[in-house]
C-alpha positions as a Markdown table, in Angstrom:
| # | Residue | x | y | z |
|---|---|---|---|---|
| 1 | Unk | -22.5 | -209.7 | 4.9 |
| 2 | Unk | -22.2 | -207.2 | 7.8 |
| 3 | Unk | -24.0 | -203.9 | 7.5 |
| 4 | Unk | -21.8 | -201.1 | 8.9 |
| 5 | Unk | -23.3 | -199.0 | 11.8 |
| 6 | Unk | -24.3 | -195.5 | 11.0 |
| 7 | Unk | -22.3 | -192.6 | 12.6 |
| 8 | Unk | -25.2 | -191.8 | 14.9 |
| 9 | Unk | -25.3 | -195.3 | 16.3 |
| 10 | Unk | -21.5 | -195.3 | 16.9 |
| 11 | Unk | -21.8 | -192.0 | 18.9 |
| 12 | Unk | -24.7 | -193.4 | 21.0 |
| 13 | Unk | -22.7 | -196.5 | 21.7 |
| 14 | Unk | -19.7 | -194.5 | 22.9 |
| 15 | Unk | -21.9 | -192.4 | 25.2 |
| 16 | Unk | -23.4 | -195.6 | 26.7 |
| 17 | Unk | -20.0 | -197.0 | 27.3 |
| 18 | Unk | -18.8 | -193.8 | 28.9 |
| 19 | Unk | -21.9 | -193.6 | 31.1 |
| 20 | Unk | -21.5 | -197.2 | 32.3 |
| 21 | Unk | -17.8 | -196.5 | 33.1 |
| 22 | Unk | -18.7 | -193.4 | 35.1 |
| 23 | Unk | -21.3 | -195.3 | 37.1 |
| 24 | Unk | -18.9 | -198.1 | 37.8 |
| 25 | Unk | -16.2 | -195.8 | 39.0 |
| 26 | Unk | -18.7 | -193.9 | 41.3 |
| 27 | Unk | -19.9 | -197.2 | 42.8 |
| 28 | Unk | -16.4 | -198.4 | 43.5 |
| 29 | Unk | -15.5 | -195.0 | 45.1 |
| 30 | Unk | -18.7 | -195.0 | 47.2 |
| 31 | Unk | -18.1 | -198.5 | 48.4 |
| 32 | Unk | -14.5 | -197.7 | 49.3 |
| 33 | Unk | -15.6 | -194.6 | 51.2 |
| 34 | Unk | -18.2 | -196.6 | 53.2 |
| 35 | Unk | -15.7 | -199.2 | 54.0 |
| 36 | Unk | -13.3 | -196.5 | 55.3 |
| 37 | Unk | -16.0 | -195.0 | 57.4 |
| 38 | Unk | -16.9 | -198.3 | 58.9 |
| 39 | Unk | -13.2 | -198.9 | 59.7 |
| 40 | Unk | -13.0 | -195.4 | 61.4 |
| 41 | Unk | -16.0 | -196.1 | 63.6 |
| 42 | Unk | -14.6 | -199.5 | 64.5 |
| 43 | Unk | -11.2 | -197.9 | 65.4 |
| 44 | Unk | -12.8 | -195.3 | 67.5 |
| 45 | Unk | -15.0 | -197.8 | 69.3 |
| 46 | Unk | -12.1 | -200.2 | 69.9 |
| 47 | Unk | -9.8 | -197.5 | 71.3 |
| 48 | Unk | -12.5 | -195.8 | 73.4 |
| 49 | Unk | -12.2 | -192.2 | 74.3 |
| 50 | Unk | -9.1 | -190.2 | 75.4 |
| 51 | Unk | -9.8 | -187.6 | 78.2 |
| 52 | Unk | -7.3 | -185.1 | 79.8 |
| 53 | Unk | -7.6 | -184.6 | 83.5 |
| 54 | Unk | -5.8 | -181.9 | 85.5 |
| 55 | Unk | -5.1 | -181.0 | 89.1 |
| 56 | Unk | -3.4 | -178.1 | 90.8 |
| 57 | Unk | -2.3 | -176.9 | 94.2 |
| 58 | Unk | -0.8 | -173.9 | 95.8 |
| 59 | Unk | 2.8 | -174.3 | 97.2 |
| 60 | Unk | 5.3 | -172.1 | 99.0 |
| 61 | Unk | 9.0 | -172.2 | 98.2 |
| 62 | Unk | 11.3 | -173.3 | 101.1 |
| 63 | Unk | 14.7 | -172.8 | 99.4 |
| 64 | Unk | 16.3 | -169.7 | 98.1 |
| 65 | Unk | 19.4 | -169.2 | 96.0 |
| 66 | Unk | 20.6 | -165.7 | 95.5 |
| 67 | Unk | 23.7 | -164.7 | 93.5 |
| 68 | Unk | 25.2 | -161.2 | 93.7 |
| 69 | Unk | 27.9 | -160.5 | 91.2 |
| 70 | Unk | 30.5 | -157.7 | 92.0 |
| 71 | Unk | 32.3 | -156.4 | 89.0 |
| 72 | Unk | 34.3 | -153.3 | 88.1 |
| 73 | Unk | 37.0 | -152.0 | 85.8 |
| 74 | Unk | 40.3 | -150.3 | 86.6 |
| 75 | Unk | 43.4 | -149.2 | 84.6 |
| 76 | Unk | 45.6 | -151.7 | 86.5 |
| 77 | Unk | 44.7 | -155.3 | 87.2 |
| 78 | Unk | 45.9 | -155.1 | 90.8 |
| 79 | Unk | 43.6 | -152.1 | 91.5 |
| 80 | Unk | 40.6 | -154.0 | 90.0 |
| 81 | Unk | 41.2 | -157.1 | 92.1 |
| 82 | Unk | 41.7 | -155.0 | 95.2 |
| 83 | Unk | 38.5 | -153.0 | 94.7 |
| 84 | Unk | 36.5 | -156.1 | 94.0 |
| 85 | Unk | 37.7 | -157.5 | 97.3 |
| 86 | Unk | 36.5 | -154.4 | 99.1 |
| 87 | Unk | 33.1 | -154.5 | 97.4 |
| 88 | Unk | 32.7 | -158.2 | 98.1 |
| 89 | Unk | 33.4 | -157.5 | 101.8 |
| 90 | Unk | 30.8 | -154.7 | 101.8 |
| 91 | Unk | 28.2 | -157.1 | 100.2 |
| 92 | Unk | 29.1 | -159.9 | 102.7 |
| 93 | Unk | 28.7 | -157.5 | 105.6 |
| 94 | Unk | 25.3 | -156.3 | 104.4 |
| 95 | Unk | 24.1 | -159.9 | 104.2 |
| 96 | Unk | 25.5 | -161.1 | 107.6 |
| 97 | Unk | 24.3 | -157.9 | 109.3 |
| 98 | Unk | 20.9 | -158.6 | 107.8 |
| 99 | Unk | 20.8 | -162.1 | 109.4 |
| 100 | Unk | 22.4 | -164.4 | 106.8 |
| 101 | Unk | 24.8 | -166.8 | 108.6 |
| 102 | Unk | 28.4 | -167.1 | 107.3 |
| 103 | Unk | 27.8 | -170.8 | 106.4 |
| 104 | Unk | 25.0 | -169.8 | 104.0 |
| 105 | Unk | 27.5 | -167.7 | 101.9 |
| 106 | Unk | 29.7 | -169.0 | 99.1 |
| 107 | Unk | 32.3 | -166.8 | 97.5 |
| 108 | Unk | 33.3 | -167.6 | 93.9 |
| 109 | Unk | 36.8 | -167.2 | 92.5 |
| 110 | Unk | 38.0 | -163.8 | 91.3 |
| 111 | Unk | 38.1 | -163.5 | 87.5 |
| 112 | Unk | 39.8 | -160.8 | 85.5 |
| 113 | Unk | 40.3 | -160.0 | 81.8 |
| 114 | Unk | 41.7 | -157.1 | 79.8 |
| 115 | Unk | 39.4 | -154.9 | 77.8 |
| 116 | Unk | 41.1 | -154.2 | 74.5 |
| 117 | Unk | 40.9 | -151.1 | 72.4 |
| 118 | Unk | 39.1 | -151.6 | 69.0 |
| 119 | Unk | 39.3 | -149.2 | 66.1 |
| 120 | Unk | 37.1 | -149.7 | 63.0 |
| 121 | Unk | 36.5 | -153.3 | 64.1 |
| 122 | Unk | 40.2 | -154.1 | 64.6 |
| 123 | Unk | 42.0 | -154.6 | 67.8 |
| 124 | Unk | 45.0 | -152.2 | 68.4 |
| 125 | Unk | 46.5 | -154.6 | 70.9 |
| 126 | Unk | 46.3 | -151.9 | 73.6 |
| 127 | Unk | 44.6 | -152.7 | 76.9 |
| 128 | Unk | 42.3 | -149.9 | 78.0 |
| 129 | Unk | 41.5 | -151.3 | 81.5 |
| 130 | Unk | 41.1 | -154.5 | 83.4 |
| 131 | Unk | 37.8 | -155.9 | 84.5 |
| 132 | Unk | 37.5 | -158.0 | 87.7 |
| 133 | Unk | 34.5 | -159.8 | 89.1 |
| 134 | Unk | 33.5 | -162.1 | 91.9 |
| 135 | Unk | 30.2 | -163.8 | 92.9 |
| 136 | Unk | 28.6 | -164.0 | 96.3 |
| 137 | Unk | 26.0 | -166.7 | 96.5 |
| 138 | Unk | 23.4 | -167.1 | 99.3 |
| 139 | Unk | 21.8 | -170.5 | 99.9 |
| 140 | Unk | 19.2 | -170.7 | 102.7 |
| 141 | Unk | 15.8 | -171.9 | 103.6 |
| 142 | Unk | 14.8 | -168.5 | 105.1 |
| 143 | Unk | 13.1 | -167.3 | 101.9 |
| 144 | Unk | 11.4 | -164.4 | 103.6 |
| 145 | Unk | 14.7 | -163.0 | 104.9 |
| 146 | Unk | 16.2 | -163.3 | 101.4 |
| 147 | Unk | 13.2 | -161.5 | 99.9 |
| 148 | Unk | 13.6 | -158.7 | 102.4 |
| 149 | Unk | 17.3 | -158.3 | 101.9 |
| 150 | Unk | 17.0 | -158.3 | 98.1 |
| 151 | Unk | 14.5 | -155.4 | 98.3 |
| 152 | Unk | 17.0 | -153.4 | 100.3 |
| 153 | Unk | 20.0 | -154.0 | 98.1 |
| 154 | Unk | 19.7 | -150.4 | 96.9 |
| 155 | Unk | 21.6 | -149.3 | 100.0 |
| 156 | Unk | 24.7 | -151.1 | 98.8 |
| 157 | Unk | 24.4 | -149.5 | 95.4 |
| 158 | Unk | 24.1 | -146.0 | 96.9 |
| 159 | Unk | 27.3 | -146.6 | 98.8 |
| 160 | Unk | 29.2 | -147.0 | 95.5 |
| 161 | Unk | 29.5 | -150.8 | 95.5 |
| 162 | Unk | 29.3 | -152.2 | 91.9 |
| 163 | Unk | 27.0 | -155.2 | 92.4 |
| 164 | Unk | 24.7 | -156.8 | 89.9 |
| 165 | Unk | 21.5 | -158.2 | 91.4 |
| 166 | Unk | 19.4 | -160.5 | 89.2 |
| 167 | Unk | 17.1 | -161.3 | 92.0 |
| 168 | Unk | 16.7 | -164.5 | 94.2 |
| 169 | Unk | 15.5 | -167.8 | 92.9 |
| 170 | Unk | 13.0 | -169.7 | 95.0 |
| 171 | Unk | 12.5 | -173.5 | 94.8 |
| 172 | Unk | 10.1 | -176.1 | 96.3 |
| 173 | Unk | 11.8 | -179.0 | 98.0 |
| 174 | Unk | 8.6 | -180.9 | 98.4 |
| 175 | Unk | 7.8 | -181.2 | 94.7 |
| 176 | Unk | 8.6 | -185.0 | 94.6 |
| 177 | Unk | 5.9 | -185.5 | 97.3 |
| 178 | Unk | 3.4 | -183.4 | 95.5 |
| 179 | Unk | 3.7 | -185.3 | 92.2 |
| 180 | Unk | 1.8 | -188.5 | 93.3 |
| 181 | Unk | -0.9 | -186.6 | 95.0 |
| 182 | Unk | -1.5 | -184.4 | 92.0 |
| 183 | Unk | -1.5 | -187.3 | 89.6 |
| 184 | Unk | -4.1 | -189.1 | 91.7 |
| 185 | Unk | -6.3 | -186.0 | 91.6 |
| 186 | Unk | -5.8 | -185.6 | 87.9 |
| 187 | Unk | -6.9 | -189.2 | 87.3 |
| 188 | Unk | -10.1 | -188.6 | 89.3 |
| 189 | Unk | -10.7 | -185.4 | 87.2 |
| 190 | Unk | -10.3 | -187.4 | 84.0 |
| 191 | Unk | -12.8 | -190.0 | 85.2 |
| 192 | Unk | -15.3 | -187.3 | 86.0 |
| 193 | Unk | -15.0 | -185.8 | 82.6 |
| 194 | Unk | -15.2 | -189.1 | 80.8 |
| 195 | Unk | -18.4 | -189.9 | 82.7 |
| 196 | Unk | -19.9 | -186.6 | 81.7 |
| 197 | Unk | -19.0 | -187.1 | 78.0 |
| 198 | Unk | -20.3 | -190.6 | 77.7 |
| 199 | Unk | -23.5 | -189.9 | 79.7 |
| 200 | Unk | -24.3 | -187.1 | 77.2 |
| 201 | Unk | -24.4 | -189.7 | 74.3 |
| 202 | Unk | -26.2 | -192.5 | 76.3 |
| 203 | Unk | -23.1 | -194.6 | 77.0 |
| 204 | Unk | -21.0 | -195.2 | 80.1 |
| 205 | Unk | -17.3 | -195.4 | 80.9 |
| 206 | Unk | -15.6 | -198.8 | 80.9 |
| 207 | Unk | -12.1 | -199.6 | 82.1 |
| 208 | Unk | -8.8 | -197.7 | 81.7 |
| 209 | Unk | -6.7 | -199.0 | 78.8 |
| 210 | Unk | -4.0 | -196.4 | 78.8 |
| 211 | Unk | -2.5 | -193.5 | 80.8 |
| 212 | Unk | 0.0 | -190.9 | 79.8 |
| 213 | Unk | 1.3 | -188.4 | 82.4 |
| 214 | Unk | 2.0 | -184.9 | 81.2 |
| 215 | Unk | 4.7 | -182.5 | 82.4 |
| 216 | Unk | 4.4 | -180.6 | 85.6 |
| 217 | Unk | 4.0 | -176.8 | 85.5 |
| 218 | Unk | 5.3 | -174.7 | 88.4 |
| 219 | Unk | 4.1 | -171.1 | 87.8 |
| 220 | Unk | 3.3 | -167.9 | 89.6 |
| 221 | Unk | -0.1 | -167.9 | 91.3 |
| 222 | Unk | -3.0 | -167.7 | 88.8 |
| 223 | Unk | -0.6 | -167.8 | 85.8 |
| 224 | Unk | -1.8 | -169.4 | 82.6 |
| 225 | Unk | 1.7 | -169.9 | 81.3 |
| 226 | Unk | 2.5 | -173.4 | 80.1 |
| 227 | Unk | 5.2 | -175.2 | 78.2 |
| 228 | Unk | 5.4 | -178.5 | 76.4 |
| 229 | Unk | 8.6 | -179.3 | 78.3 |
| 230 | Unk | 7.3 | -178.1 | 81.6 |
| 231 | Unk | 7.6 | -174.7 | 83.4 |
| 232 | Unk | 9.4 | -174.0 | 86.6 |
| 233 | Unk | 9.1 | -170.3 | 87.7 |
| 234 | Unk | 11.7 | -169.3 | 90.3 |
| 235 | Unk | 10.8 | -165.6 | 90.7 |
| 236 | Unk | 8.1 | -165.9 | 93.4 |
| 237 | Unk | 7.9 | -167.6 | 96.8 |
| 238 | Unk | 4.2 | -168.5 | 96.3 |
| 239 | Unk | 3.6 | -170.8 | 93.4 |
| 240 | Unk | 1.0 | -172.9 | 91.7 |
| 241 | Unk | 1.8 | -176.5 | 90.7 |
| 242 | Unk | -0.3 | -178.1 | 88.0 |
| 243 | Unk | -0.2 | -181.7 | 86.6 |
| 244 | Unk | -2.1 | -183.3 | 83.7 |
| 245 | Unk | -2.8 | -186.9 | 82.6 |
| 246 | Unk | -4.2 | -188.3 | 79.4 |
| 247 | Unk | -6.4 | -191.3 | 80.1 |
| 248 | Unk | -7.9 | -193.7 | 77.6 |
| 249 | Unk | -11.2 | -195.3 | 78.6 |
| 250 | Unk | -13.3 | -198.0 | 76.9 |
| 251 | Unk | -16.9 | -197.0 | 76.2 |
| 252 | Unk | -19.9 | -199.4 | 76.8 |
| 253 | Unk | -23.0 | -198.7 | 74.8 |
| 254 | Unk | -25.3 | -201.3 | 76.3 |
């Protein structure tokens, strides 16, 4: 004949079972965490360290592209086209008198469109006037001359010529030659940084296991502007060209 347990014994049994289950769960979790930590250290050791190196140099633009857009409105399309022709001739004369050769100039086509009358958001079908425009583009290697002429364009405006000047754009034709030089210097910089990092923890750099080249940044001098897709500033003649590389090194601990 089995003697039933008292309520007190049953409660104590349940407490013991619950305590045992808690300890078991904690042990499993602790073991799993230690395993994960071990795997993390192993992964970091196997992959080594990743260091970013950079290099920069000063460069001077040797190509200029400068587009001047002549535009105006007249009640009649013929008058608009005729006046645009006169203004383009005045702009061309200013450029050639300033030293730009004829072969460095490109004249775009004349474009026209009618400007409609609108009342309360609806077109009345009436043409108020006609707008005509034509571009004059300068392409030359004489960047200093273009810079000088662009600063004096106010004389054309004062004479009544309607010309929009958005400023010259300056480019570097030697960028393809600068790239390998900067990448080499960036690699050396990455190695120097890797040596300093590993030396601080009593290790030393091993071999290179991976290299990823970053985008090039062409900016104004002393600029901190960067972009994930690369930057190419065209507003200044003097520029700074920067390159980066991400290099993975093995680490030796012996």
